[in-house]
C-alpha positions as CSV (number, residue, x, y, z in Angstrom):
1,M,-15.3,10.7,-32.5
2,R,-17.0,12.8,-29.7
3,V,-14.8,13.4,-26.7
4,A,-15.8,14.7,-23.2
5,V,-13.3,15.6,-20.5
6,V,-14.6,15.6,-16.9
7,H,-12.5,17.7,-14.5
8,D,-13.3,18.1,-10.8
9,W,-13.3,21.9,-10.7
10,L,-11.8,24.8,-12.6
11,T,-10.9,27.2,-9.9
12,G,-7.2,27.9,-10.6
13,M,-4.2,26.8,-12.6
14,R,-2.5,24.1,-10.6
15,G,-0.9,20.8,-11.6
16,G,-4.2,19.2,-12.5
17,E,-5.1,22.0,-14.9
18,R,-1.7,21.6,-16.6
19,V,-2.6,18.0,-17.2
20,L,-6.0,19.0,-18.5
21,E,-4.3,21.4,-21.0
22,A,-2.1,18.6,-22.3
23,I,-5.1,16.4,-22.8
24,L,-7.0,19.2,-24.6
25,S,-4.0,19.7,-26.9
26,L,-4.6,16.1,-28.2
27,F,-8.4,16.6,-28.3
28,P,-9.0,20.2,-29.4
29,N,-12.7,19.7,-30.0
30,A,-13.4,18.1,-26.6
31,D,-16.2,19.4,-24.4
32,I,-15.4,20.0,-20.7
33,Y,-17.7,19.0,-17.8
34,T,-16.8,20.3,-14.3
35,L,-18.4,21.0,-10.9
36,F,-17.3,24.7,-10.8
37,H,-15.9,27.0,-13.4
38,F,-14.3,30.4,-12.5
39,P,-13.3,31.7,-16.0
40,D,-11.0,34.4,-14.5
41,K,-9.0,31.7,-12.7
42,V,-8.1,29.4,-15.7
43,S,-6.2,29.7,-19.0
44,D,-7.6,30.9,-22.3
45,L,-6.7,27.4,-23.7
46,I,-9.2,25.9,-21.3
47,N,-11.8,28.7,-21.6
48,R,-11.9,28.3,-25.4
49,H,-13.7,24.9,-25.0
50,R,-17.4,24.4,-24.4
51,I,-17.7,24.1,-20.7
52,V,-20.7,22.5,-18.9
53,V,-21.0,23.2,-15.2
54,S,-22.9,21.3,-12.5
55,R,-25.9,22.7,-10.6
56,L,-23.6,23.6,-7.7
57,Q,-22.3,26.5,-9.8
58,S,-25.4,28.5,-9.0
59,I,-24.8,28.4,-5.2
60,P,-24.2,31.9,-3.8
61,G,-20.7,32.5,-2.3
62,K,-19.4,29.3,-4.0
63,R,-15.9,30.7,-4.5
64,S,-15.2,30.7,-0.8
65,I,-17.1,27.6,0.3
66,Y,-17.0,25.1,-2.7
67,R,-14.7,22.7,-0.9
68,L,-17.3,22.4,2.0
69,L,-19.8,21.0,-0.5
70,L,-17.9,17.7,-0.8
71,P,-20.9,15.5,0.3
72,F,-22.8,16.8,-2.7
73,F,-20.1,16.3,-5.3
74,P,-20.9,12.6,-6.2
75,S,-24.5,13.3,-7.1
76,A,-23.5,16.5,-9.0
77,I,-20.9,14.7,-11.1
78,E,-23.4,11.9,-11.9
79,Q,-25.9,14.4,-13.2
80,F,-23.9,15.1,-16.4
81,D,-25.5,13.5,-19.5
82,L,-22.5,11.9,-21.3
83,K,-24.2,9.1,-23.1
84,D,-23.5,10.5,-26.6
85,Y,-19.7,10.7,-26.2
86,D,-17.5,8.0,-27.7
87,L,-14.5,8.8,-25.4
88,L,-14.8,10.0,-21.8
89,I,-11.6,11.2,-20.1
90,S,-11.7,12.1,-16.4
91,T,-8.9,14.0,-14.8
92,S,-9.6,13.2,-11.2
93,H,-8.3,13.9,-7.7
94,A,-11.8,13.9,-6.2
95,V,-15.0,12.7,-7.9
96,A,-14.5,13.2,-11.7
97,K,-13.7,9.5,-12.1
98,G,-17.3,8.7,-11.0
99,A,-18.9,10.4,-14.0
100,V,-21.3,8.0,-15.8
101,P,-20.2,7.1,-19.3
102,G,-22.5,6.1,-22.1
103,I,-23.2,2.4,-22.7
104,H,-20.8,2.3,-25.7
105,S,-18.4,4.9,-24.4
106,L,-14.7,4.2,-23.6
107,S,-13.8,5.7,-20.2
108,V,-10.2,6.6,-19.3
109,C,-9.3,8.2,-16.0
110,Y,-6.1,10.2,-15.5
111,C,-5.9,9.8,-11.7
112,H,-4.0,12.3,-9.6
113,T,-4.9,10.3,-6.6
114,P,-7.9,8.5,-5.0
115,I,-9.7,11.1,-2.9
116,R,-6.9,12.0,-0.4
117,Y,-9.2,13.4,2.3
118,I,-11.3,10.3,2.7
119,W,-8.6,7.7,2.4
120,D,-5.0,8.2,3.5
121,F,-4.9,11.8,4.7
122,F,-8.2,12.3,6.5
123,D,-6.6,13.4,9.8
124,Q,-4.3,15.9,8.1
125,Y,-7.2,17.6,6.3
126,F,-9.8,17.6,9.0
127,K,-8.2,17.3,12.4
128,S,-6.5,20.7,12.1
129,K,-7.4,23.3,14.8
130,E,-8.1,25.7,11.9
131,R,-11.0,23.5,10.9
132,S,-14.4,24.4,12.4
133,L,-16.2,21.9,14.6
134,V,-19.0,21.8,12.0
135,T,-16.5,21.0,9.2
136,R,-15.0,18.2,11.2
137,F,-18.3,16.8,12.2
138,V,-19.6,16.7,8.6
139,A,-16.4,15.1,7.4
140,E,-16.7,12.3,10.0
141,I,-20.3,11.4,9.1
142,T,-19.8,11.5,5.4
143,R,-16.5,9.7,5.1
144,D,-17.9,6.2,5.0
145,Y,-20.6,7.2,2.4
146,L,-17.9,8.8,0.2
147,R,-15.6,5.7,0.5
148,V,-18.5,3.4,-0.6
149,W,-19.3,5.7,-3.5
150,D,-15.7,6.0,-4.6
151,E,-15.0,2.3,-4.6
152,G,-18.4,1.5,-6.1
153,T,-17.8,3.8,-9.1
154,T,-14.5,2.3,-10.0
155,H,-16.1,-0.1,-12.6
156,R,-17.1,2.9,-14.6
157,V,-13.5,3.4,-15.7
158,H,-12.1,1.1,-18.3
159,H,-8.4,2.3,-18.1
160,F,-6.5,4.2,-15.4
161,I,-3.5,6.5,-15.9
162,A,-1.6,7.3,-12.7
163,N,0.4,10.5,-12.3
164,S,3.3,8.6,-10.5
165,R,4.4,5.2,-9.2
166,N,3.3,6.5,-5.8
167,V,-0.3,7.0,-7.0
168,S,-0.3,3.8,-9.1
169,R,0.3,1.8,-5.9
170,R,-2.5,3.7,-4.2
171,I,-4.9,2.9,-7.1
172,Q,-4.0,-0.7,-6.8
173,R,-4.4,-0.8,-3.0
174,I,-7.7,1.1,-2.9
175,Y,-9.4,0.3,-6.2
176,G,-7.7,-3.0,-7.0
177,R,-6.9,-1.8,-10.5
178,E,-3.8,-1.6,-12.6
179,S,-2.7,1.7,-14.1
180,T,-0.2,3.2,-16.6
181,I,2.1,5.8,-15.3
182,I,2.4,9.1,-17.2
183,Y,4.0,12.0,-15.2
184,P,2.4,15.5,-15.2
185,P,4.0,18.2,-17.4
186,V,6.4,20.9,-16.5
187,D,7.2,23.8,-18.8
188,T,11.0,23.6,-18.8
189,E,11.1,26.3,-21.5
190,F,9.6,28.8,-19.1
191,F,11.2,27.4,-15.9
192,K,14.9,27.7,-16.6
193,P,18.1,28.8,-14.8
194,I,19.7,32.2,-14.8
195,S,23.5,32.7,-15.1
196,H,23.9,34.4,-11.7
197,C,21.8,33.2,-8.9
198,S,21.9,35.2,-5.6
199,G,21.0,32.1,-3.6
200,D,20.6,33.9,-0.3
201,Y,17.3,32.5,0.9
202,Y,15.4,29.3,1.1
203,L,11.9,29.0,-0.6
204,V,8.6,27.5,0.2
205,L,6.0,27.7,-2.5
206,S,2.8,26.0,-1.5
207,A,-0.9,26.2,-0.6
208,L,-0.9,26.9,3.1
209,A,-3.1,23.9,4.0
210,P,-2.7,21.6,7.0
211,Y,-1.5,18.5,5.1
212,K,1.3,20.5,3.5
213,S,3.3,20.6,6.8
214,I,4.5,24.2,6.2
215,D,4.4,24.7,10.0
216,L,7.3,22.3,10.2
217,V,9.4,24.5,7.9
218,I,8.4,27.7,9.9
219,K,9.4,26.1,13.2
220,A,12.7,24.8,11.8
221,F,13.7,28.2,10.3
222,I,12.8,30.1,13.5
223,E,15.4,27.8,15.1
224,L,17.8,28.1,12.2
225,K,17.5,31.9,11.9
226,K,18.1,31.6,8.2
227,P,16.3,33.6,5.5
228,L,13.1,31.9,4.3
229,V,10.5,33.2,1.7
230,V,7.0,31.7,1.9
231,I,4.8,32.1,-1.2
232,G,1.2,30.9,-1.0
233,S,-2.1,31.4,0.8
234,G,-4.7,29.2,2.5
235,Q,-6.5,28.4,5.7
236,E,-3.3,27.9,7.7
237,E,-1.8,31.3,6.8
238,N,-2.9,33.2,10.0
239,A,-1.7,30.4,12.2
240,L,1.7,30.3,10.5
241,R,2.1,34.0,10.7
242,K,1.4,33.8,14.5
243,L,4.2,31.3,14.8
244,V,6.6,33.9,13.5
245,K,5.3,36.9,15.4
246,G,7.7,38.0,18.2
247,T,10.5,35.7,17.0
248,N,13.9,36.9,15.9
249,S,13.6,35.1,12.5
250,Q,14.2,35.9,8.9
251,I,10.9,34.5,7.6
252,E,9.0,36.6,5.0
253,F,5.5,35.8,3.9
254,K,4.7,37.0,0.3
255,G,1.1,35.6,0.1
256,Y,-0.3,34.4,-3.1
257,I,1.6,35.6,-6.2
258,P,-0.6,35.3,-9.4
259,S,2.3,36.2,-11.8
260,D,4.2,33.2,-13.1
261,A,7.0,35.6,-14.1
262,E,7.4,36.8,-10.6
263,T,7.3,33.3,-9.1
264,L,10.0,32.3,-11.6
265,K,12.4,34.9,-10.2
266,Y,11.9,33.5,-6.7
267,Y,12.7,30.0,-8.0
268,Q,15.8,31.1,-9.9
269,N,17.3,33.0,-7.0
270,C,16.6,30.7,-4.1
271,K,19.3,28.7,-2.3
272,A,16.9,25.7,-2.3
273,L,13.2,24.9,-2.4
274,V,12.0,23.3,0.9
275,F,9.3,20.7,0.4
276,P,8.1,19.1,3.6
277,G,4.9,17.4,2.6
278,H,3.9,13.9,1.4
279,E,2.6,14.7,-2.1
280,D,1.2,12.4,-4.8
281,F,3.7,13.8,-7.3
282,G,4.6,17.5,-6.6
283,L,5.2,19.9,-9.4
284,T,7.0,22.6,-7.5
285,P,10.1,20.4,-6.8
286,V,10.4,19.8,-10.6
287,E,9.9,23.4,-11.4
288,A,12.7,24.4,-9.0
289,Q,15.0,21.8,-10.6
290,A,14.1,23.1,-14.0
291,C,15.5,26.4,-12.7
292,G,18.7,24.6,-11.7
293,R,17.8,24.9,-7.9
294,P,18.1,21.9,-5.5
295,V,15.3,20.7,-3.3
296,I,15.3,19.7,0.4
297,A,12.4,17.3,0.6
298,F,10.7,14.8,2.9
299,S,11.6,11.3,1.7
300,E,8.0,10.1,1.0
301,G,5.6,10.3,-1.9
302,G,6.3,11.7,-5.3
303,T,9.6,13.5,-4.5
304,L,11.3,10.0,-4.4
305,E,10.5,9.9,-8.1
306,T,11.6,13.4,-9.0
307,V,14.5,14.3,-6.7
308,I,17.8,12.4,-6.7
309,E,19.7,12.4,-3.4
310,G,23.0,14.3,-3.7
311,I,22.4,15.1,-7.3
312,S,19.3,17.4,-7.4
313,G,18.6,17.6,-3.7
314,H,18.7,16.2,-0.2
315,F,16.1,14.3,1.8
316,F,15.1,14.2,5.5
317,K,13.4,11.1,6.7
318,K,11.1,12.2,9.5
319,Q,8.6,15.1,9.5
320,S,10.2,16.7,12.5
321,V,11.8,20.0,13.2
322,D,15.0,18.3,14.4
323,D,15.3,16.3,11.2
324,L,14.7,19.3,8.9
325,V,17.1,21.5,10.8
326,K,19.7,18.7,10.5
327,A,19.0,18.3,6.8
328,V,19.5,22.1,6.2
329,Y,22.9,22.0,7.9
330,E,23.9,18.9,5.9
331,F,22.7,20.5,2.7
332,E,24.9,23.6,3.2
333,C,27.9,21.3,3.3
334,M,27.0,19.8,-0.1
335,E,27.7,21.0,-3.7
336,F,25.2,21.0,-6.6
337,D,25.6,21.6,-10.3
338,A,22.7,23.7,-11.8
339,D,23.1,22.1,-15.2
340,V,22.9,18.6,-13.8
341,I,19.9,19.5,-11.7
342,R,18.1,20.9,-14.7
343,Q,18.8,17.7,-16.7
344,R,16.7,15.8,-14.1
345,A,13.7,18.1,-14.6
346,L,13.8,17.6,-18.4
347,H,12.5,14.0,-17.8
348,F,9.2,15.7,-16.9
349,D,9.0,18.2,-19.7
350,K,5.5,18.8,-21.1
351,K,6.6,17.6,-24.6
352,V,7.6,14.3,-23.0
353,M,4.2,14.0,-21.3
354,I,2.3,14.8,-24.5
355,R,4.3,12.3,-26.5
356,H,3.5,9.6,-23.9
357,L,-0.2,10.6,-23.8
358,K,-0.4,10.5,-27.6
359,A,1.1,7.0,-27.7
360,Y,-1.2,5.8,-24.9
361,F,-4.4,7.0,-26.4
362,F,-3.4,5.8,-29.9
363,K,-3.0,2.3,-28.3
364,V,-6.2,2.4,-26.2
365,L,-8.4,3.8,-29.1
366,S,-7.1,1.0,-31.4
367,T,-9.0,-1.5,-29.2
368,R,-12.2,0.2,-30.5
369,G,-10.9,0.7,-34.0
370,W,-10.9,4.5,-33.4
371,Q,-7.2,5.1,-34.0
372,N,-7.8,6.6,-37.4
373,D,-10.0,9.3,-35.7
374,F,-7.0,10.3,-33.5
375,I,-3.7,12.1,-34.1
376,E,-1.1,9.9,-35.6
377,V,1.8,9.1,-33.3
């Protein structure tokens, strides 16, 4: 059985790449097709596979501008010649699901979300002051084209997997399709508690992008005057730093930290992770819980499936400074047990995800009589 995995782009190791690694562990001989591949940014496990890139890979300066090439992504993903593969698996948060399978291929999409920036979160992505007028203009004129393409390629997928109930509902609403929920993996053997946590600061660990709502946390902690560590980088970083400049706050920007070991220490010693955005699933709250640390989260999106109020964290209902400030004060009057918090994270362990994936593919492949070509459950 020949297997191809189509992944949007390989430019870093985030949640989508952890899912990709889990899929590759089940299909160790699979070929990978992707729009962009930066070998220094992804794991050896991924790089060991045969990787085919799109024609966009040859564009000069692609590392800094690849997201601006969104209007060209559909045609680039459709250029791949996949007709000789029996099984096509797309791991998609953008255009990977639109890859063209062979006539006799079985196509399965692990969907992180229908394209966020053309459906539910267009304004959060493109109405930011940090976006150039050119970027916003291009986004406006291409949105309708991308929506038509996205809906029109849904029939190429035979089976959808959703990364959460939240995304499953979105797939049903936008694509009119049912999906099976299999949560992304967290390495709970790596992310684990320490015996003595200093717990003297709050933590934000995120890309500093407009839709992440990190400005909300910055403004709240300027008012709170409590210690906050911000880890991450992105197009909003300069604007966020300007908010802090000249204030009597205890906010420290660490920038992007490439070392997982160093990031782990910040998780283990924080008072709580602050998670203000509306995410599809959100791995960082689960990683924090695996380290025994509670989460203060906005009560929308994937955190409603991963954080339990009063047990592993505390929610605020409105994305407002006042609501977050109030939630922090409420949180400080609550008590949490690190062992109980960690038990919540174990539901999302990577071994659990791989077991569910294995059972899923065994069932799906049996419809084609290919189960004997697959790993036994």
